C-alpha positions in Angstrom: -225.7 153.9 -0.4 -222.3 154.5 1.3 -219.2 155.6 -1.1 -215.9 154.0 -0.6 -213.0 156.9 -0.1 -210.0 156.4 -1.7 -206.7 157.6 -0.2 -203.8 157.3 -1.3 -202.6 153.7 -2.1 -205.3 152.2 0.5 -209.4 152.1 0.3 -211.3 152.7 3.2 -214.6 151.9 3.6 -217.2 153.5 5.3 -218.5 151.6 8.0 -222.4 151.0 7.7 -224.3 148.2 9.0 -227.0 146.2 7.2 -230.2 146.7 9.2 -232.4 143.3 9.7 -236.0 143.6 8.8 -238.1 141.1 11.3 -238.3 137.9 10.4 -241.8 137.0 8.6 -241.8 140.7 7.2 -243.6 140.4 4.0 -241.5 141.1 0.7 -242.1 145.1 0.1 -243.6 146.0 -3.4 -241.6 147.4 -5.8 -241.7 148.4 -9.6 -238.5 149.3 -11.5 -236.7 150.2 -14.5 -234.6 147.0 -15.6 -231.3 147.6 -16.4 -230.4 143.7 -17.6 -232.1 140.8 -18.3 -235.8 142.1 -18.4 -238.2 139.9 -20.6 -239.5 142.6 -21.9 -237.3 145.6 -22.5 -238.7 149.1 -21.7 -241.4 147.2 -19.7 -241.5 148.5 -15.5 -240.6 144.8 -14.0 -242.5 144.8 -10.5 -242.6 142.2 -7.5 -246.4 140.9 -8.8 -243.9 139.6 -11.8 -242.2 137.0 -8.8 -243.8 133.1 -8.8 -244.3 131.9 -5.2 -241.0 130.7 -4.9 -238.7 132.2 -2.4 -236.7 135.4 -3.3 -233.3 136.7 -2.8 -233.4 140.4 -3.4 -229.7 141.6 -3.8 -228.6 145.0 -3.4 -225.9 145.4 -5.2 -223.5 148.2 -7.7 -221.3 148.0 -10.0 -218.5 150.2 -8.1 -218.4 148.5 -4.7 -215.6 146.5 -4.0 -217.2 144.0 -1.5 -219.7 143.5 -4.0 -216.6 142.8 -6.7 -215.4 140.5 -4.2 -218.7 137.9 -4.1 -219.9 138.4 -7.7 -218.6 135.0 -8.6 -220.4 133.6 -5.5 -223.5 135.4 -6.9 -222.8 133.7 -10.0 -222.6 130.3 -8.5 -225.2 130.7 -6.8 -227.6 131.2 -9.3 -225.7 128.7 -11.2 -226.4 126.4 -8.4 -230.0 127.4 -6.9 -231.5 129.4 -9.8 -234.4 127.1 -10.7 -235.0 126.9 -6.4 -235.2 130.4 -5.8 -235.7 133.6 -7.7 -232.9 136.4 -7.6 -233.7 140.1 -8.3 -230.8 142.6 -7.9 -231.6 146.3 -7.1 -229.0 149.0 -7.8 -230.0 152.3 -5.6 -226.8 154.5 -5.7 -226.6 158.0 -6.5 -225.1 158.0 -10.2 -224.2 161.8 -9.2 -221.4 160.3 -6.8 -221.2 157.1 -8.6 -221.6 157.3 -12.3 -220.5 153.7 -13.0 -223.5 152.9 -11.1 -226.1 153.9 -13.6 -227.7 151.5 -16.2 -224.7 150.8 -18.5 -222.4 150.1 -15.8 -224.8 147.7 -14.3 -225.6 146.0 -17.3 -222.2 145.9 -18.1 -221.4 144.0 -15.1 -224.4 141.7 -15.3 -223.5 141.0 -18.8 -219.3 140.2 -17.2 -220.7 138.0 -14.6 -223.0 136.2 -16.7 -226.2 136.8 -14.3 -229.6 136.1 -15.9 -231.8 137.5 -13.0 -233.4 140.6 -13.4 -231.2 143.7 -12.3 -233.2 146.9 -11.9 -232.4 150.3 -11.0 -233.8 152.2 -8.0 -233.2 156.0 -8.9 -235.0 157.8 -6.3 -233.8 154.8 -3.8 -237.5 154.6 -2.7 -237.4 150.7 -3.0 -234.0 151.0 -0.6 -235.6 153.0 1.9 -238.9 150.4 1.8 -236.2 147.0 2.3 -234.0 149.4 4.8 -230.9 148.6 2.6 -227.9 150.6 3.8 -225.0 149.6 1.7 -223.9 146.9 -0.8 -224.2 144.6 -0.7 -227.0 144.1 1.4 -229.2 140.9 1.1 -232.1 139.8 1.9 -234.4 136.5 1.8 -237.9 136.1 1.7 -239.6 132.5 2.2 -242.5 131.5 -0.2 -245.6 132.8 1.7 -243.7 136.4 2.2 -242.5 136.5 -1.5 -245.6 136.1 -3.0 -247.4 138.6 -5.3 -249.7 140.1 -3.2 -249.0 138.8 0.0 -249.5 140.7 3.2 -247.7 138.0 5.5 -250.6 136.4 6.2 -249.8 132.9 4.9 -247.5 131.3 7.9 
């Protein structure tokens, strides 16, 4: 995940294009620590916890101005479509370079925005690499067959 650099009174963003996964790619498996909205505190949250509904995976963080800009729309998206799709947020930013993107900062962000979807922390960035997530926000939508637990994308 790329940082923003502050130069005087203006912010210069590092340009990193998102990498698109090919259509029909199955949801990469993951198992991560939840930082907000976990059903069982202390338990890891897994992609196998998803139902067969479509799933929207959001790579977010607390510090990014682009994420801050869309926070209200993510809240509205959850309100308007939260019963028809599953939303899962993941933060993969380094807490060495961005300490505000650690679990406490992410939890505060989710609470401030009123998000009810699981917000997960990818400390070693392995899940981000599996999704080819390159920046924040980076969004990935999987259809029911590709998001199904244990799916290998074979139900097309």
